[in-house]
N, C-alpha and C positions, 0 to 999 in steps of 0.2 A: 711626825717623824719622817726623815728623808733617807732613802737607801740609794746608794751609787752602785751601778753595774759597770764593771770594766768589760769592754768589748774591742775586737778589731773593727777597722773602719769598712771593711768590704760590705757589699750588699747583703750577702748571705749572713755574715756575722751579725749585721744589724738587725736583719730579720729575726734571728735566734734570740738576740738580746731583747728585742722588742716583745717577742712572745713571752718570755719570762716576766718582763716589765708589766705588761697587761695582766698576766696571771696575779702578780702580787699586788697590784693596784686594785683588781677586782676583789681579791680575797681579803685584803687588810684595809683598804681605804687610805693607802699611804702615798706619799710622793716619791716617784722613782725617777732617778736621773741616769742617763747613759753617759759614760766617760769613755770617748774613743781614744784607743792608744794604737799607735804604729808599731808593729813588731819586726823583728830582723827578717822574717819570712816574707812580710809584705814588701820589703825593700829590695830583696834580691829575686828578680823574676826570670833571669836568663839562665839559670843553672838547675839541674835536677836535685831534689831534695836530698837524695842519697849523697850527693857530693858536698853539700853545704851544712850538714849537720842534723838533718832530719826535722821530725814533727816538732820538737820543742821549741823550734824557732817561731812558732806561732803563738806561743804562750808565755814566754820568759818574761818579756816586759810587763805583761798583764799580772803575772805572779808577783813580780817586784812591786807593782803599785798596791798589790793586795796586802803584801807584807808590811809595806810601809803605811798602811792605813789611809791611802788616797782614794781606795774604793772599798766597799763593803762585801762584794762578791763578784765573781767573774763567770761569764757564761762561754764556754767553749764547745766546739764539735768534739764529742768524746774521742773520736779517732786521732784528734790532734794532741791529746794529752799524753806526755810521756808516762811510762809505766811506774816511775817514782816520783811522787809529789814532794816538793821542797818541804823542809822542816817547818813546822809552824802552820802548814796548810794541809787541807784535806778535801776529798770530794764529798760534798754535803748532800747532794741529791743527783740522781740520774732520772732524766725525763722519760716519759714513755717512748719507746722506740718506733721511729717511722720505718717504712718498708727498708730493710737493711741492704738490699741487693744494688749491684751495679746496673747500669742500663747502657745500651747501645743507641747513639743517635747517629744516623748516616743520611748521605744524600740519597734520595729516592727511597728512603725508609727500608733499606734492605737489612735483613738479619744477618748476623755474623756469618752463618754458613753460605749465604747468598751474595757475599762481597766477591767481586772478581779477583782472581789471583793478582798479587802485587799491589793490591789496594793500600793505601797509606792510613794507618789507624793511630790516632793520637791519644796518649795517656801519659800522666807523670808518674804513675805507679808502677813499681817493679812486680808486685803482686798481680796486677791485671796484666801486665806484659807477658808473664809466663803462661798465665792461663789461656790467653789469646794464642801464644806460640804453640801450646800443646794441641790445640784444636785446629789452628789454621797456620802452619809453619810456613805457608806461601805468602803470607801477608806481610807488609812492611810495618813494623811497629815503631813509632817515633815518639820522642818526648814532647809533651805538650803541658806547659805551666799556665798559670793564670786563673782568674776567677771564672765562674760559670758563664757569664756573658762574654768574657774574651775568648773562651773556648769555642763557644757557640758561633761567634763572629768569624773565627779562623776557618771553622767547617764551612760556613756560608761563603767565604772568600775562595773556597776550593783549594786550601792549603792541605786539607785532609779529606779523605773519602768518608771516614767515620771517626767518632771519638767516643770513648768510654768514660762515664761520669757516675757519681753516686745518685741513686734514685732520689734520695732525701733532699739533696741539693737542687736537682732538676725541678722537683715538685715545689719546693719552697720559693724557687725563683720563676715559677709560672711556665716552665717549658715542658710540662707533662706531654702535651699534644705532640711534641716533636719525637717523643721516644719511639724508636723502631723495634726494640726488644728489651725485655727485662731479662738480665742474664742470671736467672735464679739457679743455673747450674755452676755458676762461679761461687768460690768461697769468698765472703766479703772481708773487708778490714775489720780488725778488732774494734767494736764499738760503734761501727758505722751505722748512723740513723738516729743515735741517741745525742741529747745534749748532756754535758757535765756542768753542774754548778759547784764552783769551788769556792771555799770559805776559809777564814782563819780558823784554826783548830779550837781555839777557846772562845770563839764568839757565839755564845748560847743563844743571844737574841735573834741573830740572823739564821741560826740553825732551826729555831722554831718557825720562823717566816717561811722558809723554803721547804719544810717538811712535807706539806701537802703536794709539792710538785714532784716528789720521788714517787717513781712507779716500781714497785718491788720486783715484779718479774723482769723488768729491763735491767734493774741493778743487778740481780743474780746473774743474768746472762752476761752483762758487762764485766762483772768481777771475775766470772769464769774464764772468759776469753783473755782479759788482761793478765790473769795468773798464768795463763798458758804462755803468752807472749814474755812475761817477765822472767819465767823460768828459762826461756830460750836466750834471754838477753838480746832479743832481737830489735833491730832498728830499721830505718828506712833503706838501708843498704842491702837488706835481705829479703827476698820474696817469701813472705809468711802470711797465712790467712787463717782465721779462725771463726767459727759460727756455732753458737750455742742456742738451744731452745729449751723451754721449760714446759713440762707436761706431767700432770698427775703428781706433782710433788717431787719430780725427778728433773735433772739437767742432763741434756744430750749435747755433746761437744764434737764437732769434726774441725780438723785442722790440717794444714800442710806446710812443708818447708821445701823449697826448690832451689836448685842452682840457677844462675842468671840466664843460662840457655834452655831451660825447661827439660833438659835431657834427664836430669836425675830429680824426681818429684816424689817425695816421701809424704804419705797421708794416712790418717787413721781417724778412728772414732773412740770416744770414752763416755761413759754415764755414771751417774751416781745421784745421791739424795741431794735435794736443793741446799741443805745447811752445809753440805761439803763441796759446794760449787768451786770453790778456789783449789781445793785438792783435786778435783776432777780436772781442772785445767793443767795443773802440775803433772799429774799422771801422764796425761796424753803427751805433753811436752817431752818428758823423760822417755817415753816409749818411741817417740819419732826420732829422738837424738840416737837411741840404740839401733834404729832401723837404717841409720846412715846419715841422719840429720847433722850429727856432730862433725863429720867429715865436710859436709857442704859448708856448714858455717865456718869452719877453720879455714877452708880455701877461700871464701868471700871476704872473711876479715883479714886473712893474710895478704890478699892481693889489694885491699882497699887503703 
């Protein structure tokens, strides 16, 4: 039996696809092939994601290949997967979550509070931008796109004084030693740190193969966070973060919605039993909308 995994061509995406490939080969003794696919998001590197249509740009072509039967499963960074999967596809497994936080990599290994006033910080994420602005309004936050290697190179070339990246990507690409600070006081992106294995809805054979790769606490956390974001109908053009943890059969979720200037920042927490994880996500979303989030979203979507 031969299984074909669809993946983007970036070094990080290939690391992730190979991680799944090796697990499947070891578990089942089968042949696994990587099918590299170029996505729209890979082609457009000079514009912020919020301006060009958001995260779905990194998965659309791969999902199309899956629907057409050119691949048997797809491996994505969970945070890149839109909240609604196409008809005929579903998330078959969520891998054990790596450290979900953001990290600061800076010249001189300075922490966020130690950066000089006016220092230039690079990130492509509005969620990260507003959390930086809240703590350090005196810093210059600028858009930085590209893969992990590209962003590290731009930092070394002096184009930025610091950059913010996901810990998971930094670790997987071997840059852990460069981390100046783990930003565990930031709320991460929905699903950050986990991999999603997407399959065809009716493919029971592949479903069985990937079942051992699913990590149930990580799946609960992911579905809780994704329900929160889905309820808000939030995309890349809105600064939104959510972070769930599971303890003693309960799920605890904290999340926020912010305007683009970080002046209005609505945050809250919600908890409930693990079996109602998605309902916990929806409850928190509705509460934040009532606390002023609705107006923030209306303004952002009205002006975009």
